[in-house]
C-alpha positions as CSV (number, residue, x, y, z in Angstrom):
1,M,-20.5,10.1,-21.8
2,R,-22.3,11.1,-18.6
3,Q,-19.1,12.5,-17.2
4,Q,-18.6,14.6,-20.4
5,L,-22.2,16.0,-20.2
6,L,-21.7,16.9,-16.5
7,K,-18.7,19.0,-17.4
8,F,-20.8,21.2,-19.8
9,F,-24.0,21.0,-17.7
10,P,-22.9,20.7,-14.0
11,L,-25.3,19.9,-11.3
12,T,-23.0,20.2,-8.3
13,A,-24.8,23.5,-7.2
14,Y,-28.0,21.5,-6.6
15,P,-27.8,19.0,-3.7
16,D,-31.5,18.2,-3.8
17,L,-32.6,15.5,-6.3
18,L,-35.6,17.5,-7.5
19,D,-33.5,20.6,-8.0
20,Q,-31.1,18.5,-10.1
21,R,-33.9,17.3,-12.3
22,R,-35.2,20.9,-12.8
23,A,-31.8,22.2,-13.5
24,A,-31.3,19.4,-16.2
25,G,-34.7,20.4,-17.7
26,T,-33.7,24.1,-17.8
27,Y,-30.4,23.2,-19.4
28,I,-32.3,21.2,-22.1
29,L,-34.7,24.1,-22.9
30,S,-31.9,26.7,-23.0
31,A,-29.9,24.5,-25.3
32,F,-33.0,23.8,-27.5
33,M,-33.7,27.5,-27.9
34,V,-30.1,28.2,-29.0
35,V,-29.8,25.2,-31.3
36,S,-33.2,25.8,-32.9
37,V,-32.3,29.4,-33.7
38,L,-28.9,28.4,-35.1
39,V,-30.6,25.7,-37.3
40,G,-33.1,28.3,-38.5
41,A,-30.2,30.8,-39.2
42,I,-28.3,28.1,-41.2
43,S,-31.4,27.4,-43.3
44,L,-31.9,31.1,-44.0
45,V,-28.3,31.4,-45.1
46,L,-28.7,28.5,-47.5
47,Q,-31.9,30.2,-48.9
48,L,-30.0,33.4,-49.5
49,L,-27.2,31.6,-51.2
50,S,-29.7,29.9,-53.5
51,G,-31.3,33.3,-54.4
52,G,-34.0,33.6,-51.9
53,A,-35.4,36.9,-50.5
54,L,-34.1,38.6,-47.4
55,P,-35.9,37.6,-44.1
56,D,-38.1,39.9,-42.1
57,P,-36.0,41.9,-39.7
58,L,-38.5,41.1,-36.9
59,V,-37.7,37.4,-37.4
60,A,-34.0,38.0,-37.0
61,L,-34.7,40.1,-33.9
62,R,-36.8,37.3,-32.4
63,G,-34.0,34.8,-33.1
64,A,-31.4,37.0,-31.5
65,L,-33.6,37.5,-28.4
66,L,-34.2,33.7,-28.1
67,V,-30.4,33.0,-28.4
68,G,-29.8,35.6,-25.6
69,V,-32.4,34.1,-23.4
70,G,-31.0,30.6,-24.0
71,L,-27.5,31.7,-23.1
72,A,-28.7,33.6,-20.1
73,G,-30.7,30.6,-18.9
74,Y,-27.6,28.3,-19.3
75,S,-25.4,30.8,-17.4
76,L,-27.8,31.3,-14.6
77,T,-28.3,27.5,-14.2
78,R,-24.6,26.9,-13.9
79,R,-24.4,29.5,-11.2
80,G,-27.1,27.9,-9.1
81,Q,-30.0,30.2,-10.0
82,Q,-32.1,27.7,-11.8
83,S,-35.5,29.1,-10.7
84,L,-34.6,32.5,-12.2
85,A,-33.3,30.9,-15.4
86,A,-36.5,28.8,-15.7
87,L,-38.6,31.9,-15.2
88,L,-36.7,33.8,-17.9
89,V,-37.1,30.9,-20.3
90,L,-40.8,30.6,-19.5
91,I,-41.5,34.3,-20.0
92,A,-39.7,34.1,-23.4
93,W,-41.8,31.1,-24.4
94,I,-45.1,32.8,-23.5
95,T,-44.0,36.1,-25.2
96,L,-43.1,34.2,-28.3
97,L,-46.5,32.5,-28.4
98,F,-48.3,35.9,-28.2
99,L,-46.1,37.3,-31.0
100,L,-46.5,34.3,-33.3
101,T,-50.3,34.3,-32.7
102,F,-50.8,38.0,-33.3
103,S,-48.7,37.9,-36.5
104,D,-50.7,34.9,-37.7
105,E,-47.6,32.7,-38.0
106,I,-49.1,29.9,-36.0
107,S,-52.7,28.7,-35.7
108,A,-55.0,29.4,-32.8
109,E,-55.1,25.7,-31.8
110,L,-51.3,25.5,-31.8
111,G,-51.1,28.7,-29.7
112,L,-53.5,27.3,-27.2
113,G,-51.5,24.1,-27.0
114,G,-48.4,26.1,-26.4
115,M,-50.0,27.8,-23.5
116,L,-50.9,24.4,-22.0
117,V,-47.3,23.5,-22.4
118,S,-46.2,26.7,-20.6
119,I,-48.4,25.8,-17.6
120,S,-46.7,22.3,-17.4
121,L,-43.2,23.8,-17.8
122,G,-43.9,26.3,-15.0
123,A,-45.1,23.5,-12.7
124,L,-42.2,21.2,-13.5
125,L,-39.3,23.6,-13.6
126,I,-40.3,26.1,-10.9
127,G,-43.1,24.6,-8.8
128,E,-46.8,24.8,-8.0
129,Q,-46.5,28.5,-7.1
130,T,-45.9,29.3,-10.8
131,V,-49.1,27.5,-12.0
132,L,-51.3,30.5,-11.0
133,Y,-49.3,33.0,-13.0
134,T,-49.0,30.9,-16.1
135,L,-52.7,30.2,-15.9
136,L,-53.5,33.9,-15.8
137,A,-51.3,34.4,-18.8
138,A,-53.0,31.6,-20.6
139,L,-56.5,33.0,-19.7
140,F,-55.4,36.3,-21.0
141,Y,-54.2,34.7,-24.2
142,D,-57.5,32.8,-24.4
143,L,-59.8,35.7,-23.9
144,V,-57.9,38.5,-25.6
145,G,-55.3,36.9,-27.9
146,L,-57.5,34.4,-29.6
147,S,-60.3,36.9,-30.1
148,D,-58.0,39.2,-32.0
149,A,-55.9,36.5,-33.6
150,S,-58.0,36.3,-36.8
151,Q,-60.6,38.5,-38.5
152,G,-61.5,35.9,-41.0
153,S,-63.4,33.4,-38.8
154,P,-64.5,35.0,-35.6
155,E,-67.0,32.3,-34.8
156,G,-64.3,29.6,-34.8
157,I,-62.0,31.6,-32.7
158,S,-64.7,32.5,-30.2
159,G,-65.7,28.8,-29.9
160,L,-62.0,27.8,-29.3
161,A,-61.8,30.5,-26.7
162,V,-64.9,29.2,-24.9
163,I,-63.6,25.6,-25.0
164,G,-60.1,26.7,-24.0
165,L,-61.2,28.3,-20.7
166,P,-62.3,25.1,-18.9
167,L,-59.5,23.2,-20.5
168,L,-56.9,25.6,-19.2
169,I,-58.4,25.5,-15.7
170,I,-58.5,21.7,-15.6
171,H,-55.0,21.5,-17.0
172,A,-53.7,24.0,-14.4
173,S,-55.4,22.1,-11.6
174,V,-53.8,18.8,-12.7
175,N,-50.4,20.4,-12.9
176,Y,-50.7,22.1,-9.6
177,T,-51.6,18.8,-7.9
178,M,-48.8,17.1,-9.8
179,A,-46.2,19.7,-8.8
180,R,-47.2,19.5,-5.1
181,N,-47.0,15.7,-5.1
182,L,-43.8,15.8,-7.1
183,R,-42.1,17.7,-4.3
184,V,-43.4,15.3,-1.7
185,V,-42.2,12.3,-3.8
186,A,-38.9,14.0,-4.4
187,R,-38.4,14.5,-0.7
188,Q,-39.3,10.9,0.0
189,V,-36.9,9.7,-2.7
190,T,-34.2,11.9,-1.3
191,A,-34.9,10.6,2.2
192,N,-34.7,7.0,1.0
193,V,-31.5,7.7,-0.8
194,E,-30.0,9.4,2.2
195,E,-31.2,6.6,4.4
196,R,-29.6,4.0,2.0
197,N,-26.4,6.0,1.9
198,V,-26.3,6.2,5.7
199,R,-26.9,2.5,6.0
200,L,-24.2,1.8,3.4
201,A,-21.8,4.2,5.1
202,K,-22.3,2.5,8.4
203,A,-21.8,-0.9,6.8
204,S,-18.6,0.4,5.2
205,A,-17.4,1.8,8.4
206,A,-18.1,-1.4,10.2
207,L,-16.4,-3.4,7.5
208,V,-13.2,-1.2,7.5
209,E,-13.1,-1.3,11.3
210,R,-13.3,-5.1,11.3
211,V,-10.6,-5.4,8.6
212,L,-8.3,-2.7,9.9
213,G,-8.8,-3.4,13.6
214,V,-7.3,-6.9,13.6
215,R,-3.8,-7.9,12.6
216,L,-4.5,-11.1,10.6
217,A,-2.6,-13.0,8.1
218,L,-2.9,-11.6,4.5
219,E,-4.9,-14.6,3.3
220,V,-7.4,-14.2,6.1
221,V,-7.7,-10.4,5.5
222,L,-8.4,-10.9,1.8
223,Q,-11.1,-13.6,2.3
224,E,-12.6,-11.7,5.2
225,T,-12.8,-8.5,3.0
226,V,-14.8,-10.2,0.2
227,R,-17.1,-11.9,2.7
228,L,-17.9,-8.6,4.5
229,V,-18.5,-6.7,1.3
230,Q,-20.9,-9.5,0.2
231,E,-22.8,-9.4,3.5
232,N,-23.1,-5.6,3.7
233,F,-24.2,-4.9,0.1
234,S,-27.3,-6.7,-0.9
235,D,-26.7,-6.2,-4.6
236,C,-23.3,-7.9,-4.4
237,H,-24.0,-11.6,-5.0
238,E,-20.4,-12.4,-5.7
239,V,-17.2,-10.5,-4.8
240,Q,-13.7,-11.2,-6.0
241,L,-10.4,-9.6,-5.1
242,F,-7.4,-9.3,-7.5
243,L,-3.8,-8.1,-6.7
244,I,-1.1,-6.9,-9.1
245,D,2.2,-8.8,-8.9
246,K,5.5,-7.1,-8.2
247,E,6.4,-7.1,-11.9
248,R,3.1,-5.3,-12.6
249,R,2.4,-7.7,-15.5
250,N,-0.4,-9.8,-14.2
251,V,-3.4,-9.5,-11.8
252,T,-3.9,-12.6,-9.7
253,L,-7.2,-13.7,-8.1
254,V,-6.5,-13.8,-4.3
255,A,-10.0,-14.1,-2.8
256,T,-13.5,-14.9,-3.9
257,T,-16.9,-15.6,-2.4
258,H,-17.8,-17.9,-5.3
259,E,-17.4,-21.5,-4.1
260,A,-16.7,-23.0,-7.5
261,N,-14.0,-20.4,-8.3
262,R,-12.1,-20.8,-5.0
263,A,-10.0,-23.5,-6.6
264,N,-8.6,-20.9,-8.9
265,V,-7.4,-18.6,-6.1
266,G,-3.7,-17.9,-6.6
267,S,-3.6,-19.4,-10.1
268,Q,-6.2,-17.4,-12.1
269,Q,-4.3,-14.5,-13.7
270,V,-5.3,-11.6,-15.9
271,G,-2.9,-9.5,-17.9
272,V,-2.6,-5.9,-16.8
273,G,-4.1,-3.8,-19.7
274,S,-5.8,-6.8,-21.3
275,L,-9.4,-6.5,-22.7
276,S,-11.0,-8.0,-19.6
277,V,-12.7,-5.8,-17.1
278,I,-10.0,-6.3,-14.5
279,G,-7.2,-5.7,-17.0
280,R,-8.8,-2.5,-18.2
281,V,-9.4,-1.3,-14.6
282,T,-5.9,-1.9,-13.4
283,I,-4.3,-0.1,-16.3
284,S,-6.7,2.9,-16.4
285,G,-7.3,3.3,-12.7
286,Q,-11.0,4.0,-13.5
287,S,-14.0,2.0,-12.4
288,I,-15.9,0.1,-15.1
289,L,-19.6,-0.9,-14.9
290,A,-20.7,-3.6,-17.4
291,R,-24.2,-4.8,-17.8
292,E,-25.6,-7.8,-19.6
293,E,-27.8,-5.7,-21.8
294,G,-25.7,-2.6,-21.9
295,E,-23.6,-1.1,-24.7
296,A,-21.5,-3.6,-26.6
297,Q,-17.9,-3.6,-25.2
298,P,-15.1,-6.0,-25.9
299,Y,-14.7,-6.7,-22.2
300,R,-18.4,-6.8,-21.2
301,R,-18.9,-10.5,-20.4
302,S,-15.3,-11.6,-20.2
303,A,-15.3,-12.1,-16.4
304,F,-19.0,-12.7,-15.7
305,L,-19.7,-15.5,-13.2
306,P,-22.7,-17.7,-13.8
307,A,-26.1,-15.8,-13.4
308,T,-24.3,-12.4,-13.3
309,R,-26.1,-9.6,-15.1
310,A,-24.1,-6.6,-13.9
311,Q,-20.4,-6.3,-13.0
312,L,-18.7,-3.4,-11.3
313,A,-14.9,-3.4,-11.1
314,I,-13.2,-0.8,-8.9
315,P,-9.4,-0.2,-8.7
316,L,-7.7,-0.5,-5.4
317,R,-5.4,2.5,-4.9
318,V,-2.7,3.3,-2.3
319,G,-1.6,6.8,-2.8
320,G,-1.4,7.2,-6.6
321,E,-0.5,3.5,-7.3
322,V,-3.1,0.8,-8.3
323,I,-2.4,-2.4,-6.4
324,G,-5.3,-4.4,-7.6
325,A,-9.1,-4.4,-8.2
326,I,-12.3,-5.5,-6.4
327,D,-14.8,-7.2,-8.7
328,L,-18.5,-6.9,-7.6
329,Q,-21.0,-9.0,-9.6
330,S,-24.8,-9.0,-9.2
331,R,-27.8,-10.9,-10.6
332,N,-29.7,-7.6,-10.6
333,L,-29.4,-5.9,-14.0
334,N,-30.0,-2.4,-12.4
335,A,-27.6,-2.9,-9.6
336,F,-24.9,-0.3,-8.7
337,P,-26.6,3.1,-9.1
338,P,-24.2,6.1,-9.4
339,E,-24.5,7.1,-5.7
340,E,-23.6,3.6,-4.6
341,I,-20.7,3.4,-7.0
342,E,-19.2,6.6,-5.3
343,L,-19.6,5.0,-1.9
344,L,-18.1,1.7,-3.1
345,E,-15.1,3.6,-4.6
346,T,-14.5,5.2,-1.3
347,L,-14.8,1.8,0.4
348,A,-12.4,0.4,-2.2
349,N,-9.7,2.9,-1.2
350,Q,-10.1,2.0,2.4
351,I,-9.9,-1.7,1.5
352,A,-6.8,-1.0,-0.5
353,V,-5.1,0.5,2.6
354,A,-6.2,-2.5,4.7
355,V,-4.9,-5.0,2.2
356,D,-1.7,-3.1,1.7
357,N,-1.1,-2.9,5.4
358,A,-1.8,-6.6,5.7
359,R,0.6,-7.3,2.9
360,L,3.3,-5.1,4.4
361,F,2.7,-6.8,7.8
362,A,3.1,-10.2,6.2
363,E,6.3,-9.1,4.5
364,M,7.6,-7.7,7.8
365,Q,6.8,-10.9,9.5
366,E,8.7,-12.8,6.9
367,K,11.7,-10.5,7.4
368,V,11.4,-10.9,11.1
369,V,11.5,-14.7,10.7
370,E,14.4,-14.5,8.3
371,N,16.3,-12.1,10.6
372,R,15.7,-14.3,13.6
373,R,17.0,-17.3,11.6
374,L,20.1,-15.3,10.6
375,Y,20.5,-14.1,14.2
376,E,20.4,-17.6,15.5
377,Q,22.7,-18.8,12.8
378,T,25.1,-16.0,13.6
379,S,24.9,-16.6,17.3
380,A,25.7,-20.2,16.8
381,Q,28.6,-19.3,14.6
382,L,29.8,-16.8,17.2
383,R,29.4,-19.4,20.0
384,E,31.4,-21.9,17.8
385,I,34.1,-19.3,17.2
386,E,34.2,-18.5,20.9
387,R,34.5,-22.2,21.7
388,L,37.3,-22.5,19.2
389,N,39.0,-19.5,20.7
390,R,38.8,-20.9,24.1
391,Q,40.0,-24.2,22.9
392,L,43.0,-22.6,21.1
393,T,43.7,-20.3,24.0
394,G,43.5,-23.2,26.4
395,G,45.7,-25.4,24.3
396,A,48.2,-22.6,23.8
397,W,48.3,-22.0,27.6
398,A,48.5,-25.7,28.3
399,D,51.6,-25.9,26.0
400,Y,53.1,-22.8,27.5
401,L,52.6,-23.9,31.1
402,S,53.9,-27.4,30.4
403,S,57.1,-26.0,28.9
404,M,57.8,-24.1,32.1
405,G,59.5,-26.1,34.9
406,L,57.9,-24.1,37.7
407,L,54.4,-22.6,37.2
408,P,54.1,-18.9,37.9
409,A,52.7,-18.2,41.4
410,Y,53.0,-15.4,43.9
411,T,51.9,-14.8,47.5
412,I,51.9,-11.7,49.7
413,D,51.3,-12.1,53.4
414,L,50.9,-8.6,54.9
415,I,50.4,-9.9,58.4
416,N,53.7,-11.8,58.6
417,G,55.4,-9.5,56.0
418,R,56.3,-12.4,53.7
419,V,56.5,-12.4,49.9
420,E,56.9,-15.8,48.2
421,D,57.2,-17.0,44.6
422,A,54.8,-19.8,45.4
423,A,51.1,-20.2,46.1
424,E,49.2,-23.1,47.6
425,R,46.5,-24.7,45.4
426,T,43.7,-24.2,47.9
427,P,40.2,-25.6,47.4
428,T,38.8,-22.1,46.9
429,L,41.2,-21.4,44.0
430,I,40.3,-24.8,42.5
431,E,36.6,-24.1,42.8
432,A,36.9,-20.6,41.3
433,M,38.8,-22.0,38.3
434,R,36.4,-24.9,37.9
435,R,33.2,-22.8,38.1
436,N,34.7,-19.9,36.2
437,Q,33.2,-17.4,38.6
438,A,33.9,-15.6,41.9
439,V,33.8,-17.8,45.0
440,L,33.4,-16.5,48.6
441,R,33.9,-18.9,51.6
442,T,33.6,-18.1,55.3
443,L,36.0,-20.1,57.5
444,Q,36.4,-20.2,61.3
445,D,38.7,-17.2,61.7
446,H,38.6,-15.5,58.2
447,R,36.9,-15.3,54.9
448,V,38.3,-16.2,51.5
449,L,37.4,-14.6,48.1
450,A,38.7,-16.3,44.9
451,L,38.3,-14.9,41.3
452,P,39.2,-16.7,38.1
453,I,41.8,-15.2,35.7
454,R,40.3,-15.5,32.2
455,V,41.6,-14.9,28.7
456,R,38.9,-14.9,26.0
457,G,36.6,-16.8,28.3
458,Q,39.3,-19.5,29.0
459,V,40.4,-19.8,32.7
460,I,44.2,-19.8,33.0
461,G,44.4,-19.3,36.7
462,A,42.8,-17.7,39.8
463,M,43.6,-15.1,42.5
464,E,42.6,-15.5,46.1
465,F,42.1,-12.9,48.8
466,E,42.0,-13.6,52.5
467,L,39.6,-11.2,54.4
468,A,38.9,-10.5,58.0
469,P,35.8,-12.2,59.5
470,D,33.8,-8.9,59.6
471,Q,35.1,-7.6,56.3
472,H,32.6,-7.3,53.5
473,I,33.1,-6.8,49.7
474,N,30.4,-4.6,48.1
475,N,29.4,-4.8,44.4
476,E,31.5,-1.8,43.5
477,Q,34.7,-3.3,45.0
478,L,33.9,-6.7,43.4
479,I,33.5,-5.0,40.0
480,V,36.9,-3.2,40.5
481,L,38.5,-6.6,41.3
482,Q,37.0,-8.3,38.3
483,Q,38.1,-5.5,36.0
484,V,41.7,-5.5,37.3
485,I,41.9,-9.3,37.1
486,E,40.5,-9.2,33.6
487,R,43.3,-6.8,32.6
488,L,45.7,-9.0,34.4
489,G,44.6,-11.8,32.1
490,L,45.1,-9.6,29.0
491,A,48.5,-8.5,30.2
492,V,49.8,-12.1,30.8
493,E,48.3,-13.1,27.4
494,N,50.1,-10.3,25.7
495,L,53.4,-11.3,27.4
496,R,52.8,-14.9,26.4
497,L,52.2,-13.9,22.8
498,L,55.3,-11.7,22.9
499,E,57.4,-14.6,24.1
500,E,55.9,-16.9,21.5
501,A,56.7,-14.3,18.9
502,Q,60.3,-14.0,20.1
503,R,60.6,-17.8,20.0
504,M,59.2,-17.8,16.5
505,A,61.7,-15.1,15.5
506,Q,64.6,-17.1,16.9
507,R,63.4,-20.2,15.1
508,E,63.1,-18.2,11.9
509,S,66.5,-16.8,12.4
510,M,68.0,-20.3,12.9
511,V,66.2,-21.7,9.9
512,N,67.5,-18.7,7.8
513,E,71.0,-19.2,9.0
514,I,71.1,-22.9,8.3
515,T,69.5,-22.3,4.9
516,A,72.1,-19.7,4.1
517,R,74.9,-22.3,4.9
518,M,73.3,-24.9,2.7
519,Q,72.9,-22.4,-0.2
520,A,76.6,-21.5,0.1
521,A,77.6,-25.2,-0.6
522,T,78.6,-26.2,-4.1
523,S,77.9,-30.0,-4.0
524,V,75.5,-32.5,-2.5
525,E,78.0,-33.7,0.0
526,A,78.8,-30.2,1.0
527,V,75.0,-29.4,1.5
528,V,74.5,-32.5,3.6
529,A,77.6,-31.8,5.6
530,A,76.5,-28.1,6.3
531,A,73.0,-29.2,7.3
532,T,74.3,-31.9,9.6
533,Q,76.9,-29.7,11.3
534,S,74.4,-26.7,11.7
535,L,71.7,-28.9,13.3
536,A,74.2,-30.6,15.6
537,D,75.3,-27.2,16.8
538,A,71.8,-25.9,17.2
539,F,70.4,-28.8,19.2
540,Q,73.6,-29.8,20.9
541,A,73.0,-33.4,19.8
542,P,75.9,-35.8,20.6
543,R,75.5,-37.5,17.3
544,V,73.7,-36.7,14.0
545,A,73.6,-39.1,11.0
546,V,72.4,-38.5,7.5
547,R,72.0,-41.3,4.9
548,L,70.9,-40.7,1.3
549,G,69.1,-43.6,-0.5
550,L,65.7,-44.9,-1.5
551,P,63.6,-46.4,1.2
552,N,63.0,-49.9,-0.3
553,E,66.4,-50.5,-2.0
554,P,68.9,-52.9,-0.5
555,L,72.1,-51.2,0.6
556,N,74.3,-53.8,-1.1
557,G,75.3,-52.8,-4.6
558,R,74.2,-49.3,-4.0
559,R,76.4,-46.4,-3.1
560,S,75.5,-44.9,0.3
561,A,76.9,-42.0,2.2
562,E,76.9,-41.5,5.9
563,L,78.0,-38.3,7.4
564,S,77.9,-37.6,11.1
565,G,78.7,-34.8,13.3
566,G,78.5,-34.0,17.0
567,G,78.9,-31.2,19.3
C-alpha cells in the first residue's frame, strides 16, 4: 500500500525528513480540497436531479477556484516546490475564510477558529517565518472582518474581536516556538538517522569484506554470514539463511544462529511459492516484513522462532535470479524501519554474491578433485598400457632374436679401416642397456659413450662410440645422437614387423593351399591323405602318421586307419 501511495505522491524530491513530512501534509491538503469540492458537486447534482434549485454561481466559482488551487498545489509539490504549493493553499484557505465570513455562510466563532488553523498550517507546512504573515492576516480578520461580519449583534462580535486578539497572539507565539523547535528536532532526527545509516553501512562493508575476502568452505561462509549479520545489527536477534535447490522446488535451511534449530540445518525445507514467508519471498523476489500484531496474513507467523515479534525475509539475488533468502527475526515489534530495510536489501545482494561465489568455488573444488582422480586413474592406465607395450615389445623382440642364429651386430673402425659384422658386448654397452640411458666412461687412452636403442620404451640394444681423450660431446650433439638412435629403433621395429607380416602371409598362404587340397577331396580317406601329404611336404618331416579313433576305445574290434607319408 505504501509503495502505491508513493507512486501518486512521490517524496523523492525532498531528501530532508522534515521536508518530506511537509510535502506529505501539502499533498493531503491539496487532495482534501479537490475531493471536498467533488463531493459537494456530486451532492448538488443529486439535488438538481431531485428537483432542487440551481446553486449560486459564486458557489460554483469558489469550488472551481479550490479545485484549481488543489491541483496546482499537487503539481508544484511533485516538482519539488512544496513551499510555494503550501503558500498557495494557505492563501486560498485564508481567502475562503474571509469570503465565507463576509457572506454570513459561517459563524464568527468558526471563522476565528479557521484563522487559528491557518497560523498552525503556515508554521507546520512552511516554517516559523510564515507565522508573522498569517498572524497579520488573522489580526486583520479579527479587527475588520469580525466587526463587519454581522449587523445584528455588534456587541457580541466586538467582544469576540477583543477576546480573539490575545488569543491569536498567544497561538502565534506557540506555533512560532514550535516551528523553530520542530526544525531543530528534525535536524537532530535526520542526523541520528544518518549516523545510524553510516554505522550500518560500515558494519555492512566490514561484513562483506570478511565474507568475500576469505576463501572458505561453503558451510563456513554460510554460518559466518548469519553470525556477522546478527552481531552487526542489534535488532536481529536470530538470523537464518535458506538456499534454493537445483530443481528450484524447495528452499533448504543451510545456516542459523538459533541453537535449537541448528539440528534442522540441511533437512528443514520449504516449498518455493508456499504460503510461508520464505516460500513467498523466493517466488516473488520481493522482501516481506511480518509483525506479530500487524495485518493478518496467511504467512505471518508460519516461520516465527520463539519470542519473535517481527520477521523480515529478503531474497538473495545474483543477477536476475533468486538463489535463496535471508530471514531476520527480532524480539522488537518495531524493528526494521524502512531505511534499514533498504540497507539490508543492499547487504542481501552482496551476501548473495558471496554465497554464490563460495558455492561456485566449492563446486570447482569438487571438479578439481574429480579431475585429479580421473587424471591419476588415466595416468595409471597409461602406465599399465605402456608396461604392457614394453612387455609385448620385449617378448616379440626376444622371440625374434632367439629365432636368429647370429644376433645383428656391426662395427666400424675408422682408425684401422675395418668394417665387421660383429660387435663385442662391452661393459659400457651392457650398462647402457641395463640403465636405459646414456653412459659416458673415461678410460686411460680414450672415452666411451654408449646409448640404448629403444622401441616404445623397451631396450632392444645399444650403440657405442669411442672418442678421443680430449673430445667432448655437448648437449646439442647428444640430442642429435639420441634422436637418430630413436629413429634407428623405429626403423628396425618397422622391419621386424614387416618380416613378421611376411611370415604371417606365408603361413596364411600355406594354410590356404592345404585347405584347398582338403576341400578338393571327395572322401574322408582322401582328406586325411591330402592333409598328411601336404604337411609332410611343408615341414619336410621324414614320417607323418594320422590315426582316426576315439581316445578311450580299445583298438581291438574297432576299425582303424593309419596313413603315413614322408618327404
